[in-house]
One Martini backbone bead per residue (centre of mass of N, CA, C, O) as a GRO file, in nm:
protein
  133
    1UNK     BB    1   5.030   6.003  16.154
    2UNK     BB    2   5.148   5.884  16.453
    3UNK     BB    3   5.235   6.034  16.764
    4UNK     BB    4   5.410   6.039  17.078
    5UNK     BB    5   5.430   6.371  17.076
    6UNK     BB    6   5.231   6.476  17.284
    7UNK     BB    7   5.128   6.691  17.520
    8UNK     BB    8   5.127   6.467  17.754
    9UNK     BB    9   5.441   6.426  17.700
   10UNK     BB   10   5.585   6.703  17.651
   11UNK     BB   11   5.516   6.885  17.896
   12UNK     BB   12   5.667   6.722  18.122
   13UNK     BB   13   5.946   6.743  17.983
   14UNK     BB   14   5.969   7.048  17.996
   15UNK     BB   15   5.955   7.068  18.302
   16UNK     BB   16   6.207   6.902  18.358
   17UNK     BB   17   6.404   7.090  18.206
   18UNK     BB   18   6.336   7.345  18.368
   19UNK     BB   19   6.447   7.224  18.632
   20UNK     BB   20   6.737   7.203  18.540
   21UNK     BB   21   6.764   7.509  18.496
   22UNK     BB   22   6.707   7.595  18.785
   23UNK     BB   23   6.953   7.451  18.906
   24UNK     BB   24   7.167   7.597  18.740
   25UNK     BB   25   7.102   7.879  18.848
   26UNK     BB   26   7.167   7.816  19.140
   27UNK     BB   27   7.458   7.736  19.098
   28UNK     BB   28   7.543   8.007  18.978
   29UNK     BB   29   7.449   8.194  19.219
   30UNK     BB   30   7.615   7.996  19.449
   31UNK     BB   31   7.892   8.048  19.357
   32UNK     BB   32   8.207   8.064  19.382
   33UNK     BB   33   8.495   8.188  19.260
   34UNK     BB   34   8.559   7.889  19.129
   35UNK     BB   35   8.243   7.788  19.047
   36UNK     BB   36   8.148   7.649  19.302
   37UNK     BB   37   7.888   7.454  19.459
   38UNK     BB   38   7.813   7.391  19.825
   39UNK     BB   39   7.535   7.315  19.843
   40UNK     BB   40   7.321   7.134  19.983
   41UNK     BB   41   7.067   6.944  19.882
   42UNK     BB   42   6.860   7.048  20.090
   43UNK     BB   43   6.892   7.348  20.013
   44UNK     BB   44   6.820   7.323  19.718
   45UNK     BB   45   6.536   7.214  19.772
   46UNK     BB   46   6.435   7.463  19.922
   47UNK     BB   47   6.478   7.674  19.700
   48UNK     BB   48   6.294   7.483  19.482
   49UNK     BB   49   6.061   7.320  19.611
   50UNK     BB   50   6.179   7.023  19.665
   51UNK     BB   51   6.321   6.730  19.675
   52UNK     BB   52   6.600   6.560  19.742
   53UNK     BB   53   6.559   6.348  19.517
   54UNK     BB   54   6.537   6.545  19.286
   55UNK     BB   55   6.820   6.664  19.304
   56UNK     BB   56   6.976   6.405  19.259
   57UNK     BB   57   6.858   6.342  18.978
   58UNK     BB   58   6.938   6.610  18.838
   59UNK     BB   59   7.240   6.594  18.885
   60UNK     BB   60   7.285   6.328  18.738
   61UNK     BB   61   7.191   6.432  18.461
   62UNK     BB   62   7.391   6.674  18.434
   63UNK     BB   63   7.635   6.488  18.440
   64UNK     BB   64   7.560   6.304  18.200
   65UNK     BB   65   7.551   6.564  17.999
   66UNK     BB   66   7.806   6.755  18.081
   67UNK     BB   67   7.731   7.029  18.249
   68UNK     BB   68   7.832   6.900  18.512
   69UNK     BB   69   8.049   6.872  18.806
   70UNK     BB   70   8.221   6.707  19.042
   71UNK     BB   71   8.385   6.859  19.324
   72UNK     BB   72   8.537   6.708  19.526
   73UNK     BB   73   8.417   6.553  19.844
   74UNK     BB   74   8.156   6.773  19.916
   75UNK     BB   75   7.941   6.816  19.693
   76UNK     BB   76   8.043   6.982  19.456
   77UNK     BB   77   7.949   7.210  19.188
   78UNK     BB   78   8.021   7.249  18.828
   79UNK     BB   79   8.033   7.412  18.548
   80UNK     BB   80   8.167   7.320  18.237
   81UNK     BB   81   7.975   7.529  18.088
   82UNK     BB   82   7.824   7.762  17.943
   83UNK     BB   83   7.524   7.841  17.813
   84UNK     BB   84   7.646   7.937  17.544
   85UNK     BB   85   7.819   7.667  17.499
   86UNK     BB   86   7.544   7.500  17.631
   87UNK     BB   87   7.217   7.497  17.484
   88UNK     BB   88   7.068   7.211  17.497
   89UNK     BB   89   6.818   7.247  17.679
   90UNK     BB   90   6.678   7.465  17.506
   91UNK     BB   91   6.677   7.298  17.244
   92UNK     BB   92   6.501   7.073  17.359
   93UNK     BB   93   6.253   7.244  17.400
   94UNK     BB   94   6.225   7.324  17.102
   95UNK     BB   95   6.186   7.035  16.999
   96UNK     BB   96   5.927   6.969  17.159
   97UNK     BB   97   5.760   7.199  17.036
   98UNK     BB   98   5.789   7.095  16.747
   99UNK     BB   99   5.640   6.832  16.786
  100UNK     BB  100   5.366   6.964  16.850
  101UNK     BB  101   5.340   7.144  16.585
  102UNK     BB  102   5.533   6.922  16.394
  103UNK     BB  103   5.513   6.582  16.385
  104UNK     BB  104   5.599   6.530  16.052
  105UNK     BB  105   5.886   6.584  16.057
  106UNK     BB  106   6.180   6.545  15.958
  107UNK     BB  107   6.494   6.534  16.055
  108UNK     BB  108   6.595   6.763  15.863
  109UNK     BB  109   6.362   6.960  15.930
  110UNK     BB  110   6.427   6.991  16.226
  111UNK     BB  111   6.710   7.107  16.194
  112UNK     BB  112   6.622   7.349  16.025
  113UNK     BB  113   6.415   7.473  16.228
  114UNK     BB  114   6.660   7.493  16.456
  115UNK     BB  115   6.939   7.560  16.336
  116UNK     BB  116   7.087   7.271  16.303
  117UNK     BB  117   7.254   6.997  16.304
  118UNK     BB  118   7.238   6.663  16.281
  119UNK     BB  119   7.431   6.611  16.519
  120UNK     BB  120   7.278   6.786  16.724
  121UNK     BB  121   7.014   6.627  16.701
  122UNK     BB  122   7.125   6.358  16.796
  123UNK     BB  123   7.202   6.461  17.076
  124UNK     BB  124   6.915   6.541  17.162
  125UNK     BB  125   6.798   6.255  17.142
  126UNK     BB  126   6.981   6.137  17.358
  127UNK     BB  127   6.878   6.315  17.585
  128UNK     BB  128   6.579   6.239  17.563
  129UNK     BB  129   6.613   5.944  17.638
  130UNK     BB  130   6.728   6.005  17.925
  131UNK     BB  131   6.477   6.162  18.027
  132UNK     BB  132   6.259   5.938  17.987
  133UNK     BB  133   6.393   5.717  18.184
   0.00000   0.00000   0.00000
């Protein structure tokens, strides 16, 4: 059986997800007492050594995933839930690594290997489709 999730596909996706995590850590580190981060996109880009456009795309994805929300009118961002409450990005990395190691696992075997429910796996696949787009 041929799989589309080869290393040349999976590795860049893992890097993309790790970049989302880097941005989340920056937002967490630079948040004010109310939990909002008011750093301008340009400053975020400088901190992470990426382009302004990258930051805008990453923020849009994190908002789409429901991990952060925009608060106020001055482009402040706030995490909607803690990493412990929403470990989906790290689970997605684990899923991609599983694809590389065991590309022929069934859907239920993937859920079992990741120790998650079928519903959680379906959610991860939905996120993966959004990331690939």
